[in-house]
C-alpha positions as CSV (number, residue, x, y, z in Angstrom):
1,M,0.0,0.0,0.0
2,K,2.8,2.4,0.8
3,K,4.4,1.6,-2.5
4,F,1.2,2.4,-4.4
5,L,0.7,5.6,-2.4
6,F,4.3,6.7,-3.2
7,T,3.9,5.9,-6.9
8,F,0.5,7.8,-7.0
9,T,2.1,10.8,-5.3
10,L,5.0,10.8,-7.6
11,I,2.8,10.8,-10.7
12,V,0.7,13.6,-9.3
13,F,3.8,15.8,-8.7
14,C,5.1,15.0,-12.1
15,F,2.0,16.2,-13.8
16,A,1.2,19.1,-11.4
17,G,3.4,21.5,-13.3
18,T,2.0,20.7,-16.7
19,S,-1.5,21.5,-17.9
20,F,-3.4,18.8,-19.7
21,A,-5.0,21.5,-22.0
22,Q,-2.3,24.0,-22.5
23,E,-3.2,27.5,-23.6
24,K,-2.1,28.2,-27.2
25,L,-0.1,31.3,-28.1
26,P,-2.5,34.1,-28.9
27,K,-2.8,35.1,-32.6
28,V,-2.3,38.6,-33.8
29,I,-5.6,40.0,-35.0
30,K,-4.4,43.6,-35.7
31,Y,-1.0,45.1,-35.8
32,L,0.4,48.5,-36.8
33,A,3.8,49.1,-38.2
34,P,5.9,52.1,-37.1
35,Q,7.3,54.6,-39.4
36,Y,11.0,54.5,-39.5
37,P,12.1,57.4,-37.2
38,A,13.6,60.2,-39.3
39,A,16.5,60.7,-36.8
40,A,17.3,57.0,-36.9
41,R,17.1,56.9,-40.7
42,A,19.4,60.0,-41.0
43,T,22.0,58.4,-38.7
44,G,21.7,55.0,-40.3
45,T,20.5,53.4,-37.1
46,T,19.4,49.8,-37.5
47,G,18.7,46.9,-35.2
48,E,16.2,44.9,-33.3
49,V,14.0,46.2,-30.6
50,V,12.3,43.6,-28.3
51,V,9.2,44.9,-26.5
52,A,7.5,43.0,-23.7
53,V,3.8,43.5,-23.6
54,K,1.0,42.5,-21.2
55,I,-2.3,41.7,-22.7
56,D,-5.7,41.3,-21.0
57,K,-8.2,38.5,-21.6
58,D,-9.8,40.5,-24.4
59,G,-6.5,40.6,-26.3
60,K,-5.8,44.3,-25.8
61,V,-2.3,45.5,-24.8
62,I,-2.3,46.8,-21.3
63,S,1.4,47.9,-21.1
64,S,4.5,47.8,-23.2
65,K,8.2,48.2,-22.2
66,S,11.2,47.8,-24.5
67,E,13.8,45.4,-23.2
68,S,16.5,45.9,-25.7
69,G,17.4,47.9,-28.8
70,H,18.7,51.3,-29.8
71,P,17.3,54.3,-27.9
72,L,16.2,56.0,-31.2
73,L,14.0,53.0,-32.1
74,R,12.7,52.1,-28.6
75,A,10.0,54.8,-28.1
76,I,8.2,54.3,-31.4
77,S,8.3,50.5,-30.9
78,E,6.7,50.8,-27.5
79,K,4.0,53.2,-28.7
80,I,3.1,51.0,-31.7
81,A,3.1,47.8,-29.7
82,K,0.3,49.3,-27.5
83,E,-1.9,49.4,-30.6
84,W,-1.7,45.6,-31.4
85,L,-4.7,43.4,-30.8
86,F,-4.6,39.6,-30.0
87,T,-7.1,36.8,-29.7
88,K,-9.2,36.5,-26.6
89,S,-8.2,34.1,-23.8
90,E,-9.6,32.6,-20.6
91,L,-6.5,33.8,-18.7
92,S,-6.7,37.2,-17.1
93,E,-3.3,38.5,-18.3
94,R,-0.6,37.2,-20.5
95,E,2.9,38.4,-21.3
96,L,4.5,38.3,-24.7
97,K,7.5,39.6,-26.5
98,I,7.2,41.5,-29.8
99,S,10.2,41.9,-32.0
100,F,10.7,44.9,-34.3
101,L,13.6,44.6,-36.8
102,Y,14.7,47.9,-38.4
103,S,16.9,47.8,-41.4
104,I,18.0,50.2,-44.1
105,K,18.9,49.3,-47.7
106,V,20.5,51.8,-50.1
107,N,19.5,51.7,-53.8
108,D,22.0,53.3,-56.1
109,N,19.7,53.0,-59.1
110,R,19.8,56.3,-60.9
111,K,16.3,55.9,-62.3
112,N,14.6,56.4,-59.0
113,N,15.6,60.0,-58.4
114,Y,12.1,61.1,-57.6
115,K,11.9,59.0,-54.4
116,E,13.6,59.8,-51.2
117,S,12.8,56.5,-49.4
118,I,10.3,53.6,-49.5
119,Q,9.3,51.6,-46.4
120,K,8.3,48.0,-46.6
121,I,6.8,45.9,-43.8
122,R,7.0,42.1,-43.3
123,F,5.1,40.3,-40.6
124,R,6.7,37.1,-39.4
125,K,4.9,34.7,-37.1
126,P,4.5,34.6,-34.2
127,Y,5.4,38.2,-33.2
128,R,8.1,39.7,-35.4
129,L,7.8,42.7,-37.6
130,E,10.4,43.8,-40.1
131,I,10.6,47.4,-41.1
132,I,12.8,47.9,-44.2
133,S,13.6,51.4,-45.4
134,T,15.0,51.6,-48.9
135,E,16.9,54.9,-49.4
136,Y,17.5,56.5,-52.7
137,P,20.4,58.9,-53.2
138,R,19.5,62.4,-54.4
139,I,20.9,63.4,-57.8
140,D,20.8,67.2,-58.3
141,I,21.0,68.2,-61.9
């Protein structure tokens, strides 16, 4: 009997930390992309900004705080992360990390003189947003 009780207790403790029906990662319903900050673009600042967000059970972002990244890119990333919307959940609050990757490409094509820059956005699952700014050199005639 003691052996059975010990085995039963051991099994209960092994499964106590894991949930039989684990909560899935929430899906992104709506996201906004930041404009590449002019100061960051002018100085050629690139890099990744990781923003930790708390979301409520309705999927709205309650708070956002950048954990890493260049200071010129952090403020806009935090502000935009607050505008994201996720799927609803039974849990009262959840914490996620959103990654914003900023990069600059230079296009030396002389045919594109009328453009100063173009911004492209790529959303990568689960929570990664790539902001690519293509810069065109000015040619004064």
